[in-house]
C-alpha positions as CSV (number, residue, x, y, z in Angstrom):
1,M,90.8,83.9,108.3
2,H,87.8,82.7,110.3
3,D,84.5,81.6,108.6
4,I,81.4,83.8,108.8
5,Q,79.9,81.8,111.7
6,H,82.9,82.9,113.9
7,Y,82.1,86.6,113.3
8,M,78.4,86.2,113.7
9,R,78.5,84.5,117.2
10,P,77.1,86.3,120.2
11,G,79.4,89.0,121.8
12,T,79.4,91.9,124.2
13,L,78.7,94.6,121.6
14,Q,75.3,95.4,120.1
15,L,75.6,97.3,116.8
16,P,72.1,98.5,115.7
17,S,73.2,98.7,112.0
18,L,76.3,98.3,109.9
19,P,78.2,101.4,108.7
20,P,79.0,102.3,105.1
21,L,81.5,99.9,103.4
22,S,84.5,100.8,101.2
23,L,87.2,98.7,99.5
24,Y,90.9,99.4,99.7
25,V,93.2,97.7,97.2
26,H,97.0,97.9,97.8
27,L,99.4,97.8,94.8
28,P,102.8,97.7,96.6
29,W,105.5,98.5,94.0
30,C,107.4,101.8,93.6
31,L,110.2,102.9,91.2
32,K,112.1,104.1,94.3
33,K,111.5,104.0,98.0
34,C,111.3,107.5,99.3
35,P,113.4,108.2,102.4
36,Y,110.5,109.4,104.5
37,C,108.1,106.6,103.5
38,D,106.9,104.0,106.1
39,F,104.1,102.6,103.9
40,N,104.3,99.0,102.7
41,S,106.0,99.9,99.4
42,H,108.6,97.8,97.6
43,E,111.2,99.3,95.2
44,L,111.6,98.0,91.7
45,A,115.2,97.5,90.5
46,P,115.8,99.0,87.0
47,K,117.1,96.5,84.5
48,T,119.2,99.0,82.6
49,P,121.8,101.3,84.2
50,A,120.7,105.0,84.2
51,A,123.4,106.2,81.9
52,S,122.3,103.9,79.0
53,A,118.6,103.5,79.7
54,P,116.3,104.4,76.9
55,Q,113.4,106.7,77.6
56,G,110.5,104.3,78.3
57,G,110.6,100.6,78.7
58,A,108.2,97.7,78.2
59,L,105.5,99.5,80.1
60,G,105.8,102.5,77.8
61,L,106.7,105.0,80.5
62,G,109.1,107.9,80.2
63,W,110.7,108.1,83.6
64,P,114.5,108.7,83.5
65,G,116.9,105.9,84.1
66,A,114.7,102.8,84.2
67,E,113.7,100.3,81.6
68,L,111.2,97.9,83.1
69,S,110.4,94.6,81.6
70,P,106.9,93.1,82.2
71,K,108.3,90.7,84.8
72,D,109.4,93.6,87.0
73,V,105.8,94.2,87.9
74,P,104.1,90.7,88.1
75,E,100.8,92.4,87.1
76,Q,98.7,89.5,86.0
77,R,99.8,87.2,88.9
78,Y,99.2,90.0,91.4
79,L,95.7,90.7,90.0
80,D,94.9,87.0,90.2
81,A,96.0,87.1,93.9
82,L,93.8,90.2,94.6
83,I,90.7,88.6,93.1
84,A,91.3,85.3,95.0
85,D,91.7,87.4,98.2
86,L,88.5,89.3,97.5
87,E,86.5,86.1,96.7
88,V,87.5,84.4,100.0
89,S,86.3,87.6,101.8
90,L,83.0,87.9,100.1
91,P,81.0,86.0,102.8
92,L,82.1,88.6,105.4
93,I,80.5,91.5,103.4
94,W,77.7,89.6,101.6
95,G,74.8,91.8,100.5
96,R,76.5,95.0,101.4
97,S,77.0,97.8,98.9
98,V,80.4,99.4,98.4
99,Q,80.4,103.2,98.3
100,S,84.1,103.8,97.4
101,I,87.2,102.0,96.2
102,F,90.7,103.4,96.8
103,I,93.6,101.9,94.9
104,G,96.7,102.9,96.9
105,G,100.3,101.9,97.2
106,G,103.2,101.9,96.4
107,T,102.6,103.6,93.1
108,P,99.4,102.1,91.6
109,S,100.0,104.1,88.4
110,L,102.8,101.7,87.6
111,F,100.1,99.2,86.7
112,S,98.9,99.5,83.1
113,P,95.5,101.0,82.3
114,A,94.5,97.5,81.0
115,G,95.5,96.0,84.3
116,I,93.4,98.6,86.2
117,N,90.5,98.0,83.8
118,R,90.7,94.2,84.5
119,L,90.9,94.8,88.3
120,L,87.8,97.0,88.3
121,S,85.9,94.7,86.0
122,D,86.7,91.7,88.3
123,I,85.6,93.8,91.3
124,R,82.3,94.8,89.7
125,A,81.6,91.2,88.8
126,R,81.8,90.2,92.5
127,L,80.6,93.3,94.5
128,K,77.6,95.5,94.5
129,L,78.9,99.0,93.9
130,S,76.7,102.0,94.7
131,A,75.5,103.9,91.7
132,D,77.8,106.8,92.6
133,C,80.7,104.7,93.8
134,E,83.9,106.9,94.0
135,I,87.0,105.0,92.5
136,T,90.3,106.7,93.4
137,L,93.7,105.8,92.0
138,E,97.0,107.2,93.5
139,A,99.4,108.4,90.8
140,N,103.0,109.6,90.7
141,P,104.1,112.2,88.2
142,G,107.2,110.0,87.7
143,T,104.9,107.4,86.1
144,F,103.1,110.0,83.9
145,E,102.9,110.0,80.2
146,K,100.4,111.8,77.9
147,D,97.0,110.1,77.7
148,R,97.9,107.6,80.5
149,F,95.6,109.4,83.0
150,A,92.8,109.5,80.4
151,A,93.2,105.7,79.9
152,F,92.8,105.3,83.7
153,R,89.6,107.4,83.5
154,A,88.3,105.2,80.6
155,A,89.1,102.1,82.8
156,G,86.6,103.4,85.4
157,V,88.7,105.4,87.8
158,T,86.6,108.5,88.8
159,R,89.2,110.3,91.0
160,L,93.0,110.7,90.7
161,S,95.3,111.5,93.6
162,V,98.5,112.9,92.3
163,G,101.5,112.8,94.7
164,V,103.4,116.0,93.8
165,Q,104.8,116.8,97.3
166,S,106.7,119.9,96.0
167,F,107.3,121.9,92.8
168,N,110.9,122.7,93.9
169,D,113.5,120.5,92.2
170,D,115.9,120.7,95.1
171,H,113.2,119.7,97.6
172,L,112.0,116.9,95.3
173,K,115.6,115.6,95.3
174,A,115.9,115.8,99.0
175,L,112.6,113.8,99.3
176,G,113.9,111.2,97.0
177,R,111.1,111.7,94.5
178,V,111.6,110.3,90.9
179,H,109.9,113.3,89.2
180,D,110.9,116.9,88.7
181,R,108.9,120.1,88.6
182,A,108.2,119.9,84.9
183,Q,106.8,116.4,85.2
184,A,104.6,117.5,88.1
185,L,103.2,120.4,86.1
186,A,102.5,118.2,83.0
187,A,100.9,115.5,85.2
188,L,98.5,118.0,86.8
189,E,97.5,119.5,83.5
190,E,96.6,116.0,82.3
191,A,94.8,115.2,85.6
192,A,92.7,118.4,85.3
193,R,91.9,117.6,81.7
194,S,90.9,113.9,82.3
195,F,89.1,114.1,85.7
196,E,86.2,116.1,87.1
197,T,87.5,115.6,90.6
198,W,91.1,115.0,91.6
199,N,93.5,115.5,94.5
200,L,96.9,117.2,94.7
201,D,99.3,116.0,97.5
202,L,101.8,118.5,98.9
203,M,104.2,118.3,101.8
204,Y,105.6,121.1,104.0
205,A,108.3,121.7,106.6
206,L,110.8,120.1,104.1
207,P,114.5,120.0,104.6
208,G,115.8,123.6,104.1
209,Q,112.3,125.0,103.1
210,S,111.6,128.6,103.8
211,L,108.1,130.4,104.0
212,D,108.8,132.0,100.6
213,Q,109.5,128.6,99.1
214,L,106.3,127.2,100.6
215,D,104.5,130.2,99.0
216,A,106.0,129.3,95.6
217,D,104.7,125.7,96.0
218,L,101.3,127.0,96.9
219,D,101.4,129.4,93.9
220,A,102.0,126.5,91.6
221,A,99.4,124.2,93.3
222,L,96.6,126.8,93.4
223,S,97.2,127.8,89.8
224,F,95.6,124.5,88.8
225,A,92.5,125.4,90.9
226,P,92.6,121.8,92.4
227,P,89.2,120.5,93.6
228,H,91.0,118.9,96.6
229,L,94.4,119.5,98.2
230,S,96.0,117.3,100.8
231,V,98.8,118.9,102.8
232,Y,101.1,116.9,105.1
233,H,103.8,118.0,107.5
234,L,107.0,116.0,106.8
235,T,107.4,113.7,109.8
236,I,110.4,111.4,110.5
237,E,108.9,108.0,110.9
238,P,110.6,105.0,112.5
239,N,112.3,102.4,110.2
240,T,112.8,104.9,107.4
241,Y,116.0,106.2,105.8
242,F,115.3,109.6,107.3
243,A,115.0,108.0,110.8
244,K,118.6,106.8,110.4
245,F,119.9,109.9,108.7
246,P,117.6,112.8,109.8
247,P,117.6,115.9,107.6
248,Q,117.6,119.4,109.0
249,T,113.9,120.5,108.9
250,P,112.3,123.8,109.8
251,D,111.8,124.4,113.6
252,E,108.3,124.0,115.2
253,D,107.5,127.7,115.1
254,T,108.3,127.9,111.3
255,A,106.2,124.8,110.7
256,Y,103.2,126.3,112.5
257,A,103.6,129.5,110.5
258,M,103.7,127.4,107.3
259,L,100.4,125.6,108.3
260,D,98.8,129.0,109.0
261,R,99.9,130.2,105.6
262,I,98.5,127.1,103.9
263,T,95.1,127.4,105.7
264,E,94.9,131.2,104.9
265,R,95.7,130.8,101.2
266,T,93.6,127.7,100.6
267,G,90.7,129.5,102.2
268,A,91.1,132.5,100.0
269,S,91.1,130.3,96.9
270,G,87.8,128.6,97.8
271,L,89.2,125.4,99.5
272,R,87.7,124.6,102.9
273,R,89.7,122.7,105.5
274,Y,87.3,119.9,106.2
275,E,89.9,117.6,107.8
276,V,93.1,118.3,109.7
277,S,95.2,117.8,106.5
278,A,92.6,118.1,103.7
279,Y,91.1,121.1,101.9
280,A,88.4,120.8,99.3
281,K,85.9,122.7,97.2
282,P,82.2,122.0,98.1
283,G,81.3,118.5,97.0
284,H,84.9,117.4,96.4
285,G,85.8,115.9,99.7
286,C,87.3,112.4,99.4
287,R,84.4,110.1,100.2
288,H,86.7,107.1,100.8
289,N,88.8,108.9,103.4
290,L,85.6,110.4,105.0
291,N,84.4,106.9,105.5
292,Y,87.6,106.1,107.4
293,W,87.3,109.2,109.5
294,Q,83.6,108.5,110.3
295,F,84.6,105.0,111.5
296,G,83.0,103.3,108.5
297,D,84.0,99.8,107.4
298,Y,86.5,98.9,104.8
299,L,87.7,95.6,103.3
300,G,91.5,95.8,102.6
301,I,93.0,93.5,99.9
302,G,96.6,93.3,98.7
303,A,100.0,93.0,100.3
304,G,100.0,94.5,103.8
305,A,96.4,95.8,103.4
306,H,94.5,96.7,106.6
307,G,90.8,96.3,107.0
308,K,88.0,97.0,109.5
309,L,84.7,95.2,109.4
310,S,81.7,95.4,111.7
311,F,79.3,92.6,112.6
312,A,76.3,92.6,114.9
313,H,78.3,91.9,118.0
314,R,81.9,92.9,117.2
315,V,84.3,95.1,115.2
316,V,87.2,93.2,113.6
317,R,90.5,94.4,112.2
318,Q,92.5,92.4,109.6
319,V,95.9,92.6,108.1
320,R,97.2,90.8,105.0
321,A,100.7,89.4,104.5
322,R,103.1,92.3,104.0
323,E,105.7,91.0,101.5
324,P,104.3,90.9,98.0
325,R,105.7,87.5,97.0
326,L,104.4,85.8,100.2
327,Y,101.1,87.5,99.8
328,M,100.7,86.2,96.2
329,E,101.8,82.7,97.3
330,R,99.2,82.6,100.1
331,A,96.3,84.2,98.2
332,L,96.9,81.8,95.2
333,S,97.3,78.7,97.4
334,A,94.7,76.1,98.2
335,N,93.9,78.2,101.3
336,P,93.6,81.8,100.0
337,G,92.4,82.9,103.4
338,S,95.9,82.4,104.7
339,A,96.8,85.8,103.1
340,V,95.2,87.2,106.2
341,V,97.9,87.2,108.9
342,Q,96.1,89.1,111.6
343,D,92.4,88.9,112.4
344,E,91.4,90.4,115.8
345,E,88.4,91.9,117.5
346,V,88.8,95.5,118.7
347,S,88.3,95.4,122.5
348,R,85.5,97.4,124.1
349,A,88.1,99.3,126.0
350,D,89.9,100.4,122.8
351,L,86.8,101.3,120.7
352,P,86.4,104.9,122.1
353,F,90.0,105.8,121.2
354,E,89.9,104.1,117.8
355,F,86.7,106.0,117.0
356,M,88.1,109.4,118.2
357,L,91.5,108.9,116.5
358,N,89.5,109.2,113.2
359,A,86.4,111.3,114.0
360,L,88.3,114.2,115.7
361,R,90.3,114.8,112.5
362,L,87.1,116.2,110.9
363,R,86.3,119.9,111.2
364,E,82.6,119.0,111.7
365,G,83.5,116.4,114.3
366,F,81.0,113.6,114.7
367,A,77.3,112.9,115.4
368,L,76.9,111.6,119.0
369,Q,74.5,109.0,117.6
370,D,77.2,107.7,115.2
371,F,79.5,107.0,118.1
372,A,76.8,104.7,119.6
373,D,75.9,103.2,116.3
374,R,79.4,102.4,115.1
375,T,81.0,101.2,118.4
376,G,77.9,99.5,120.0
377,L,78.8,101.5,123.2
378,A,76.6,103.9,125.2
379,L,77.6,107.6,125.2
380,T,78.4,107.2,128.9
381,A,81.6,105.4,127.8
382,I,83.1,108.8,126.7
383,Q,81.3,111.2,129.0
384,K,84.3,112.0,131.2
385,P,86.8,112.6,128.4
386,L,84.2,114.7,126.5
387,E,83.8,116.9,129.6
388,E,87.6,117.1,130.1
389,A,88.0,118.2,126.4
390,E,85.4,120.9,126.8
391,R,87.0,122.1,130.0
392,K,90.4,122.5,128.1
393,G,88.6,124.4,125.3
394,W,89.5,121.7,122.7
395,L,85.9,120.6,122.0
396,T,82.4,122.0,121.7
397,R,79.2,120.0,121.6
398,D,75.5,120.4,121.5
399,L,72.7,117.8,121.8
400,S,73.6,116.1,118.5
401,R,77.3,116.7,117.6
402,A,80.8,117.2,119.1
403,R,83.4,119.3,117.2
404,P,87.0,120.1,117.8
405,T,87.7,123.8,118.3
406,E,90.6,125.7,116.5
407,Q,92.7,125.0,119.6
408,G,91.6,121.3,119.6
409,F,92.8,121.1,116.0
410,D,96.2,122.6,117.1
411,F,96.5,120.1,119.9
412,L,94.8,117.2,118.1
413,S,97.1,114.4,119.5
414,D,96.5,115.6,123.0
415,L,92.7,115.8,122.4
416,Q,92.6,112.2,121.0
417,A,94.8,110.9,123.9
418,L,92.0,111.9,126.4
419,F,90.1,108.9,125.0
420,L,92.8,106.3,125.5
421,P,91.7,103.4,127.7
């Protein structure tokens, strides 16, 4: 990682001000790698065969078939590495206030509430958090036990994101999830009891899924009146188990019908589609994700974490070492900055597409002034593709904002591609 003088030197961009700043923390371990997952997650091997495993191991969790000893998750060493990584990055964000923290993975709820408490205390000691800083933790119903979510709340987490994916046991098995319907329902009851705002993750277009089965999943999800619902189309990503052994998924027309059903039913229950895959009650949008979509800044710490940081004359992207053991070694070495394995400026030519890849996911689109402020480029840099998008009926704009139309949302990838260099 370069020193601060390197980032502050003159350059071709002129950013009038810096955007809001968030912190992303990656906790990379999972009980089991899902066959569709292309995130940087690393499976924990159970110490006890499933047939003879007691219910709950050293971490006190009641998932079936795995007894974990404390050394399975090197919690304290990894937390030491995160804080060393954060400390070496502080000069890059000195004096800036952090508006949101997102603890993602992997399965962050594998970490103990005491570990999360330590992490947040160490972050607070080093960063200036805004008074209303949103602190989100991703949780898996397979790591759920009574009072655990309440303990995360007591540790300072303000928002829980629960990865349910489906309430159908057959579909959960097909997706390789470690939880079942009963665990999902219990976890959501506890989330609703412990948190004022929380998110439920669902997937659709699952192997063998019918519209009626999607409706049953929506019935279960909406019965909890979730403040926020994220809904993702199952996609087959490269370098996953499903890429090698693709399941039979619903055809494109059925998938579109499913998305229409989701949008119709969420709207009827008071959830507004504010982003292409996110629905929320007023005031419950995910502030951390909104900062991504509005091309804000985020420092990413942890194994494989990505970050985007702005300076007066440049926008920089960083990536940390992906493999957890190597990440810890580097972050805890005499040169903790060596945990950063990529550190590159975003070129002027790429900035319009990078901005639009995010901003056009939002129902409200973006303020034209934000494009200039956050890329350091003049609006003339996107004049031609804006006109083309309007001509195709994918975008509308006035003097201050540009917004994707319904058709633009349906053809979002094509709309975004208009801004490629």
